[in-house]
Steps between C-alpha positions, in 0.01 A plus 500: 500500500229288668254615231751399231537152650122465513460610139769257388331214685161593352661504155636150554170369634301651213700310240348208309646263760232608751253288304658200670231521771253390235681168486335402827176454309682274258633303797154480664245506214199503732632784714222747421240248612666445838339675798672787676628347826638823648237555769501135603877480533523834679236385752695179561817702563317727743324212678810279529743751649655592167570148380367329188530148364453477123370158396339555160683504165403858403372806685401817312515827694442859392627694804803476725485249784604712799665349807515746790780363716424741784157342525582139425862453611711220356330333203548282197343467157576152373383270221449127476596388152540727199266786583482800266374838618395719207506875566232636267515856630749779572755490782675215679322169542620481862612781728656436841473815709699524820581780742874472564665842532833394647820341376604133512634548852285328766520817706302689235201264495175598663343210692209479256736469205628163620148365447537581129818298460570275202192519278525219243386471139570159345403244242287680242509684168374851421404589142404848387185537290483881511737760357566641851508174695802427719605208716597561865552820696681516836446809717673546837547128559750318722641162398273448200565174313398456138589151384392257230293771336472580128388836357443542126341748262461772762655845527734436796562159649587584863485868597653626828393847612540743793696286753576130539750299703648148473327389179564157344414424137591141408422224253282744311429568130443860390453466127394716205348795682475836326659686790758379752544150636605593856461874559648679803324829442637802688468329837689451824620140497777320685558126464351327196606159369412403143603144422443196279256683276437562132443868418470531125344695212365784710505792260600782741764307696561185701597616849471877519592724795387854434606769750402434862729397784608139442757284677584129495360390164620146431429330165625142489460199275248658264448485125426857386446540125357732236359762735475781247310569177496205262524728197721786380370751757776712658513428872684551826342187644717228649470150634614649832467878527582726793396851399545806720480756220148601602625655825826677408490750789343285773760362742239293681462273197790262452585137431785297650599147602393301195611147407426339163643149502473176308241614245460464125417847370452548126297627200403695301715658231478238228636165598448372148816686403338715232673837479233685300289583804520506877217398729447741794791731411638655818400209722735354760529189711595696812467878508601706802378853429607696805528869580777736597389598851461143627637240256388138506734334749634158601392266220625146433438344157648151521479167324244594236464422130424821306424529129306646208407857585623833364721528809551209737573722802445878497605700807477873570560673833590201715761433770655179629374252240655153470447318168664159529494149356237573239478375142420765238408422139301624198484873580360731234722694515636550856596269785562757773448877506586689820481877546539747786576226750765413756657181633351260249685166506467271197687174564502137392252533215494355149395717204439323169242579227499127422359437151420868440707784357446777754708795626458387862652822629597551866492876560561716808433876479554758776580232757757483782687232692368192320654158432467280192685176567552131434253468214501362147384722214459320169413605147364849560433615144582871526781728377422759768625303800392184677562678833458878500575738787393862445547780753591247769748500787651255746434180306674164517480266198663178617530150361273542199522268201376650172491267197386542140350844552481774240691725740627492856524747787434868426553785747377855440542793741575255781754533783665315788427160351695174497485230232683196634550136402253513214538295181359613165533271199376457146359850478336572164679666211519875556412478869741570785553280804516817708445865406597776745525847348625831637164582661589256778746543787669296772432163338706198610563195278641205694569143391261490205519278193404692187554300182365755254517873442554725800401867463629678806600862546800477733408830664193332645701220660669500840747237611395270785 
């Protein structure tokens, strides 16, 4: 599976979009005449205890600037003014290498590790000028802060590997890279705050967590857009992707305790509204791709604006997920797809395709003990069901308002489920407000307002 993931990533990076690194030479026409400053800057880092002050407009480097935190201790790379660092070689422009082997608990720190605390990168831009150039790599750091940094036209923007603790990424722009914007790559990581940043147009994903052991990922107040192919390439990329499918049998690799709040997360499917093609078919705004032996756990998705991807939120193998107070629009075709999951609560959201004609489907398959409540669902253009439950059990659908949809609530092979205090109105001609056939059992209907056709097999219904 790891080989498959690697091959898929190589396929994405080998697409025509990888030529974006050549744009650095358009941005800096005299780049090839600039001297290679790698040795000079590396010597300054080594001579000044790991720290570097960037004062010139442009620095061209061809090898990674290495900061050995065990040797130098706490450090900072800062810029005065609008400094650009051009990485004209393979690998990350800057690598911070620490030694932390413990957790975030103070008891697990070795005395020497405290000397490595809070390395800081701030105030500069990194541009890639090589097909394999990347931005920043963090290895075994504690308290790293990356702020007011821009990374463009690289492979990955910020790449976290091996083990890191207490990372802060803020006020940062990760834009138009051929790989991932912020990549948590099969590492041990607890406590990372990503806030007030723009992470956009990174072809292989915006914020990507792939395997590893990750806890306490908080994404707040960010604009995260178009992080997938900008053409008709099939993809599983997402603006925010948590992917554990590369370690299906490894219980040591798991993700839990994630909060995604107050963000705008959107693009690309085809915001122009054209129905003859779909950009990045298969892409999602948020995709939780868990695994059976240790599902993704304890996730809050709250107060976001989500639009214009094949599926706005796609969840598989997850437990205890709260999706609340979000605004969904312009899916192509699905708003929410959940499979093989338990205790997913979807409450207080608005779903509206706005000016588009889209199915907008909300679908749960092979799920147990979930709640869909107190939400408005408007103008889903589908005869198959605006809300579909298949092979589900223990659901509560409460206080939903469905208006002007092609069809309403559809249950198939579902049991022990209550539909209460829902109102369905102005359903399209030929569509049913609710459809519950004989494949279902132990379904309760309480206090609902159905104004159109009701297709219910009475054998499937139990009285409250």
